[in-house]
KOLGUDREN-422997 format. One line per 10 residues: number of its first residue (from 0); their letters; for each residue x negated, y, z of C-alpha. Coordinates in pm, whole numbers, plus 50000, padded with zeros to 5 digits. Layout:
<pts>
NUM = a = X:Y:Z ~ ... .
</pts>
This chain:
<pts>
0 = xxxxxxxxxx = 32086:73161:53107 ~ 32025:72789:53101 ~ 31732:72560:53174 ~ 31611:72342:52889 ~ 31329:72093:52840 ~ 31093:72191:52558 ~ 30919:71854:52593 ~ 31014:71505:52483 ~ 31081:71200:52694 ~ 30835:70913:52654 .
10 = xxxxxxxxxx = 30959:70579:52522 ~ 30858:70305:52280 ~ 30994:70510:51987 ~ 30763:70805:52058 ~ 30568:70886:51739 ~ 30188:70898:51763 ~ 29918:71054:51548 ~ 29834:70805:51276 ~ 30103:70572:51416 ~ 29858:70410:51655 .
20 = xxxxxxxxxx = 29820:70371:52032 ~ 30191:70334:52093 ~ 30354:70375:52433 ~ 30411:70043:52615 ~ 30625:69997:52924 ~ 30666:69667:53108 ~ 30807:69540:53436 ~ 30570:69386:53690 ~ 30870:69301:53904 ~ 31240:69324:53833 .
30 = xxxxxxxxxx = 31556:69317:54044 ~ 31740:69145:53758 ~ 31483:68862:53779 ~ 31533:68818:54153 ~ 31256:69048:54279 ~ 31312:69290:54567 ~ 31241:69601:54359 ~ 31169:69722:54009 ~ 30801:69800:53950 ~ 30704:69935:53608 .
40 = xxxxxxxxxx = 30362:69976:53449 ~ 30278:70173:53138 ~ 29997:70159:52886 ~ 29939:70462:52666 ~ 29701:70721:52531 ~ 29705:71058:52705 ~ 29750:71224:52365 ~ 30113:71127:52322 ~ 30447:71306:52307 ~ 30435:71663:52440 .
50 = xxxxxxxxxx = 30081:71702:52571 ~ 29795:71942:52634 ~ 29456:71897:52467 ~ 29183:71984:52716 ~ 28837:72121:52626 ~ 28698:71789:52752 ~ 28864:71629:52447 ~ 28582:71757:52224 ~ 28317:71882:52470 ~ 28146:71673:52736 .
60 = xxxxxxxxxx = 28106:71984:52952 ~ 28463:72102:52881 ~ 28726:72163:53146 ~ 29003:71922:53245 ~ 29320:71958:53449 ~ 29146:71993:53784 ~ 28982:72315:53665 ~ 29309:72509:53624 ~ 29516:72656:53912 ~ 29893:72615:53935 .
70 = xxxxxxxxxx = 29944:72980:53836 ~ 29783:72908:53497 ~ 30091:72708:53389 ~ 30369:72960:53453 ~ 30471:73235:53209 ~ 30710:73527:53236 ~ 30919:73661:52949 ~ 30668:73934:52861 ~ 30384:73682:52834 ~ 30556:73451:52581 .
80 = xxxxxxxxxx = 30521:73506:52207 ~ 30759:73288:52002 ~ 30730:73276:51621 ~ 30924:73083:51355 ~ 30774:73030:51012 ~ 30816:72832:50692 ~ 30488:72661:50618 ~ 30367:72689:50257 ~ 30099:72420:50289 ~ 30004:72141:50526 .
90 = xxxxxxxxxx = 29737:72369:50676 ~ 29910:72674:50822 ~ 29716:72998:50806 ~ 29823:73306:50609 ~ 30194:73289:50693 ~ 30119:73278:51066 ~ 29855:73550:51058 ~ 30096:73766:50858 ~ 30355:73736:51134 ~ 30095:73796:51404 .
100 = xxxxxxxxxx = 29999:74123:51235 ~ 30353:74252:51296 ~ 30330:74203:51673 ~ 30286:74502:51903 ~ 30155:74509:52263 ~ 29931:74214:52180 ~ 29737:74225:52505 ~ 30038:74118:52713 ~ 30084:73772:52558 ~ 29936:73465:52724 .
110 = xxxxxxxxxx = 30105:73184:52533 ~ 30185:73157:52161 ~ 30459:72914:52057 ~ 30510:72843:51686 ~ 30806:72659:51538 ~ 30736:72515:51194 ~ 31066:72323:51210 ~ 30892:71987:51165 ~ 31053:71889:51496 ~ 31375:71835:51298 .
120 = xxxxxxxxxx = 31226:71522:51134 ~ 31049:71378:51438 ~ 31213:71039:51384 ~ 31069:71006:51033 ~ 30731:70873:50917 ~ 30633:71203:50755 ~ 30645:71372:51097 ~ 30302:71227:51170 ~ 30183:71129:50819 ~ 30247:71473:50663 .
130 = xxxxxxxxxx = 30239:71694:50970 ~ 30142:72058:50958 ~ 29796:72144:51087 ~ 29657:72486:51172 ~ 29352:72656:51027 ~ 29055:72712:51260 ~ 29067:73077:51146 ~ 29383:73126:51352 ~ 29169:73081:51661 ~ 28936:73359:51546 .
140 = xxxxxxxxxx = 29230:73592:51482 ~ 29382:73524:51824 ~ 29053:73578:52004 ~ 29003:73910:51829 ~ 29353:74057:51846 ~ 29530:73867:52126 ~ 29262:73866:52397 ~ 29477:73711:52672 ~ 29622:73412:52485 ~ 29531:73097:52675 .
150 = xxxxxxxxxx = 29768:72836:52525 ~ 29878:72773:52166 ~ 30189:72553:52147 ~ 30375:72417:51845 ~ 30616:72147:51727 ~ 30371:71957:51504 ~ 30224:71636:51645 ~ 29871:71780:51634 ~ 29675:72089:51540 ~ 29512:71849:51293 .
160 = xxxxxxxxxx = 29708:71751:50983 ~ 29676:71376:50939 ~ 29633:71442:50567 ~ 29328:71665:50629 ~ 29147:71551:50942 ~ 28819:71726:50858 ~ 28982:72067:50899 ~ 29168:71927:51198 ~ 28846:71835:51378 ~ 28710:72184:51320 .
170 = xxxxxxxxxx = 29034:72337:51450 ~ 29012:72127:51767 ~ 28652:72232:51823 ~ 28727:72599:51764 ~ 29031:72618:51993 ~ 28879:72405:52271 ~ 28542:72583:52277 ~ 28448:72588:52648 ~ 28304:72940:52616 ~ 28656:73072:52541 .
180 = xxxxxxxxxx = 28913:72799:52508 ~ 29274:72825:52392 ~ 29443:72507:52506 ~ 29654:72320:52252 ~ 30010:72229:52349 ~ 30111:71974:52085 ~ 30441:71808:51988 ~ 30672:72053:52166 ~ 31046:72005:52136 ~ 31150:72335:51978 .
190 = xxxxxxxxxx = 31475:72211:51823 ~ 31682:72400:52080 ~ 31512:72731:52012 ~ 31578:72983:51740 ~ 31511:73351:51690 ~ 31826:73441:51890 ~ 31769:73212:52188 ~ 31502:73391:52387 ~ 31266:73225:52635 ~ 31287:73421:52958 .
200 = xxxxxxxxxx = 31055:73203:53165 ~ 30837:72899:53099 ~ 30673:72640:53322 ~ 30438:72369:53196 ~ 30395:72073:53431 ~ 30102:71853:53321 ~ 30024:71518:53480 ~ 29725:71573:53707 ~ 29484:71305:53589 ~ 29129:71397:53680 .
210 = xxxxxxxxxx = 28875:71427:53400 ~ 29132:71355:53132 ~ 29090:71488:52777 ~ 29466:71497:52712 ~ 29757:71543:52950 ~ 30123:71452:52882 ~ 30343:71720:53031 ~ 30695:71837:53093 ~ 30796:72188:52990 ~ 31095:72366:53140 .
220 = xxxxxxxxxx = 31218:72692:52993 ~ 31479:72939:53105 ~ 31658:73039:52785 ~ 31905:73316:52720 ~ 32187:73180:52506 ~ 32370:73459:52318 ~ 32744:73494:52368 ~ 32918:73320:52080 ~ 33200:73493:51895 ~ 33208:73301:51568 .
230 = xxxxxxxxxx = 33212:72922:51528 ~ 33162:72758:51189 ~ 33277:72399:51174 ~ 33157:72112:50962 ~ 33453:71893:50870 ~ 33353:71532:50806 ~ 33231:71375:51129 ~ 33327:71673:51346 ~ 33697:71737:51281 ~ 33775:71437:51063 .
240 = xxxxxxxxxx = 33631:71085:51046 ~ 33598:70997:50679 ~ 33245:70856:50648 ~ 33352:70492:50594 ~ 33629:70594:50354 ~ 33390:70802:50144 ~ 33109:70548:50159 ~ 33342:70274:50033 ~ 33464:70517:49766 ~ 33111:70582:49640 .
250 = xxxxxxxxxx = 33035:70209:49627 ~ 33351:70156:49421 ~ 33253:70449:49197 ~ 32911:70293:49132 ~ 33028:69932:49103 ~ 32858:69741:48822 ~ 32514:69865:48926 ~ 32260:69642:49102 ~ 32342:69548:49460 ~ 32001:69664:49578 .
260 = xxxxxxxxxx = 32070:70009:49430 ~ 32407:70023:49604 ~ 32236:69937:49934 ~ 31984:70215:49881 ~ 32269:70457:49825 ~ 32454:70333:50133 ~ 32148:70407:50348 ~ 32105:70749:50188 ~ 32472:70837:50227 ~ 32483:70766:50599 .
270 = xxxxxxxxxx = 32197:71006:50671 ~ 32320:71274:50432 ~ 32632:71407:50598 ~ 32715:71756:50477 ~ 32566:71698:50132 ~ 32824:71768:49856 ~ 32946:71467:49657 ~ 32814:71631:49339 ~ 32459:71619:49481 ~ 32506:71263:49602 .
280 = xxxxxxxxxx = 32609:71151:49255 ~ 32303:71322:49108 ~ 32086:71155:49372 ~ 32217:70809:49279 ~ 32141:70862:48913 ~ 31823:71073:48926 ~ 31651:70914:49226 ~ 31786:70563:49278 ~ 31847:70433:48926 ~ 31624:70701:48765 .
290 = xxxxxxxxxx = 31861:70807:48488 ~ 31951:71154:48366 ~ 32308:71271:48412 ~ 32477:71581:48273 ~ 32675:71832:48478 ~ 32991:71734:48287 ~ 32938:71368:48377 ~ 32877:71459:48741 ~ 33207:71648:48747 ~ 33388:71358:48579 .
300 = xxxxxxxxxx = 33256:71113:48837 ~ 33335:71352:49122 ~ 33696:71376:48999 ~ 33713:70997:48974 ~ 33574:70969:49328 ~ 33851:71203:49451 ~ 34111:70979:49289 ~ 33962:70667:49451 ~ 33973:70805:49805 ~ 34276:71035:49799 .
310 = xxxxxxxxxx = 34531:70786:49929 ~ 34296:70669:50206 ~ 34216:71018:50333 ~ 34558:71149:50430 ~ 34592:70951:50751 ~ 34636:71147:51073 ~ 34452:70875:51263 ~ 34129:70998:51099 ~ 34144:71326:51292 ~ 33904:71346:51588 .
320 = xxxxxxxxxx = 34134:71426:51880 ~ 33852:71553:52104 ~ 33775:71829:51853 ~ 34136:71904:51753 ~ 34238:71969:52114 ~ 33951:72216:52158 ~ 34038:72397:51833 ~ 34404:72432:51931 ~ 34310:72552:52279 ~ 34041:72802:52180 .
330 = xxxxxxxxxx = 34117:72933:51831 ~ 34237:73269:51967 ~ 33914:73317:52162 ~ 33673:73272:51868 ~ 33661:73333:51496 ~ 33684:72983:51346 ~ 33574:72894:50992 ~ 33522:72560:50815 ~ 33208:72523:50602 ~ 33191:72172:50464 .
340 = xxxxxxxxxx = 33022:71951:50209 ~ 33369:71811:50129 ~ 33512:71919:49793 ~ 33682:72258:49833 ~ 34031:72183:49697 ~ 34049:71844:49866 ~ 33938:72000:50195 ~ 34211:72264:50183 ~ 34473:72002:50095 ~ 34371:71798:50398 .
350 = xxxxxxxxxx = 34392:72100:50627 ~ 34738:72189:50495 ~ 34856:71829:50527 ~ 34747:71813:50891 ~ 34869:72167:50969 ~ 34519:72285:51058 ~ 34481:72582:50822 ~ 34636:72828:51067 ~ 34346:72781:51310 ~ 34079:72895:51065 .
360 = xxxxxxxxxx = 34006:73231:50908 ~ 33854:73060:50604 ~ 33810:72704:50478 ~ 33527:72658:50229 ~ 33381:72347:50070 ~ 33158:72220:49790 ~ 33026:72244:49523 ~ 32888:72561:49684 ~ 32605:72457:49916 ~ 32664:72499:50287 .
370 = xxxxxxxxxx = 32376:72741:50338 ~ 32535:72971:50077 ~ 32878:72934:50237 ~ 32729:73044:50569 ~ 32547:73335:50408 ~ 32870:73451:50245 ~ 33067:73431:50570 ~ 32806:73636:50757 ~ 32817:73899:50484 ~ 33190:73907:50409 .
380 = xxxxxxxxxx = 33301:73918:50772 ~ 33008:74128:50895 ~ 32915:73872:51160 ~ 32585:73902:51344 ~ 32361:73595:51334 ~ 32317:73590:51710 ~ 32697:73577:51763 ~ 32744:73282:51529 ~ 32692:72906:51553 ~ 32772:72601:51342 .
390 = xxxxxxxxxx = 32882:72269:51489 ~ 32777:71974:51274 ~ 32697:71604:51279 ~ 32404:71589:51036 ~ 32050:71719:51007 ~ 32152:71890:50682 ~ 32391:72103:50890 ~ 32101:72211:51107 ~ 31891:72309:50806 ~ 32171:72527:50674 .
400 = xxxxxxxxxx = 32185:72714:51006 ~ 31806:72750:51020 ~ 31809:72909:50675 ~ 32061:73167:50794 ~ 31930:73241:51142 ~ 32239:73122:51330 ~ 32265:72873:51616 ~ 32333:72501:51582 ~ 32512:72249:51802 ~ 32506:71879:51719 .
410 = xxxxxxxxxx = 32808:71656:51770 ~ 32906:71292:51712 ~ 32554:71183:51616 ~ 32309:71067:51889 ~ 32016:71137:51655 ~ 32082:71509:51705 ~ 32038:71505:52083 ~ 31705:71690:52065 ~ 31914:71990:51957 ~ 32180:72162:52166 .
420 = xxxxxxxxxx = 32438:71887:52174 ~ 32807:71850:52255 ~ 32891:71519:52418 ~ 33260:71606:52436 ~ 33473:71915:52384 ~ 33679:71834:52692 ~ 33482:72063:52925 ~ 33274:72240:52661 ~ 33199:72608:52719 ~ 32973:72832:52515 .
</pts>
């Protein structure tokens, strides 16, 4: 068991609905400026970060925080219903109701938590501009079949999709109806949850601001983390530092093209760890310079890329010692595999060169996509999803685990800290 926050910290980077009413924090006095103490003020909307929408938000006679006892905000394992889904449209309806129909013992649940996986892109504009909303009809279904649900929580920034605010207003009104409200718990941090990590206990701690229509809150969950038996490793950025080498190699491969196009590719490449070089080449041609490219030409360029970087790769100094020490220490205690976006033959050559192959049961790379590599490992070695994790340094690594129902740990990339994250392998225990 471990305690985890399912809420976000507030800062100036916190996204807001419609990208307005940002969070502001300023010092009224400061020790660094010679004052006796630090004294900070904030200016913000109450509908920001992880927060509760109160009935008073849409109804003058609706309840606010002072109308709910402390016991209202605590939930035991049996009272928590957690659902993951892949949204088909910006307004979620049928896919959620379909999953709700499968649930038994419906009367026992008091809180519904839905992960759409949009939390994975919380740092991007489309998190708020193209967020998932929820149909008002979901309220009707819950009232009819889940009579004790009192809170509906999710990872989207609002129950209202910014792209369809008319339906969003109706959803707010339906859920917050003072005659039988279901409070809305918006913008939850669900990145650390998956179908195998079970919530055993949940406490919501709202700010107690009288007669407020929205309440920022902290959420603390007790989560059961399954015992891990199988660890799948990304290679670049986790075991081996090759990002600069490969980025320079791509720029050399594409030399002769416009500088602005090369800069666009550089930006894309640095946020696309784990993506095979074949796909990156296609992206440069199809998306950046908008030209068609054949599979044969992609392969030719990929082979040329390998030639460009091969002499720069085989340097032992590129190994990440923090990771290597853990692998050498623990390889007999877990089943280790490498699943990488690096080209398969090149990857295996590197592992042989650095005498790493003996620590891994299999070493697999591109052009096969990582999600397929994971699927094959689970099948071929008869591993259970709940016993298996992948350690990666890119959001694409997370998506590949989400597709396969296994756990994910981020490493060597601060942008992944909303997920389970490894600061160092020195004292790491799973």
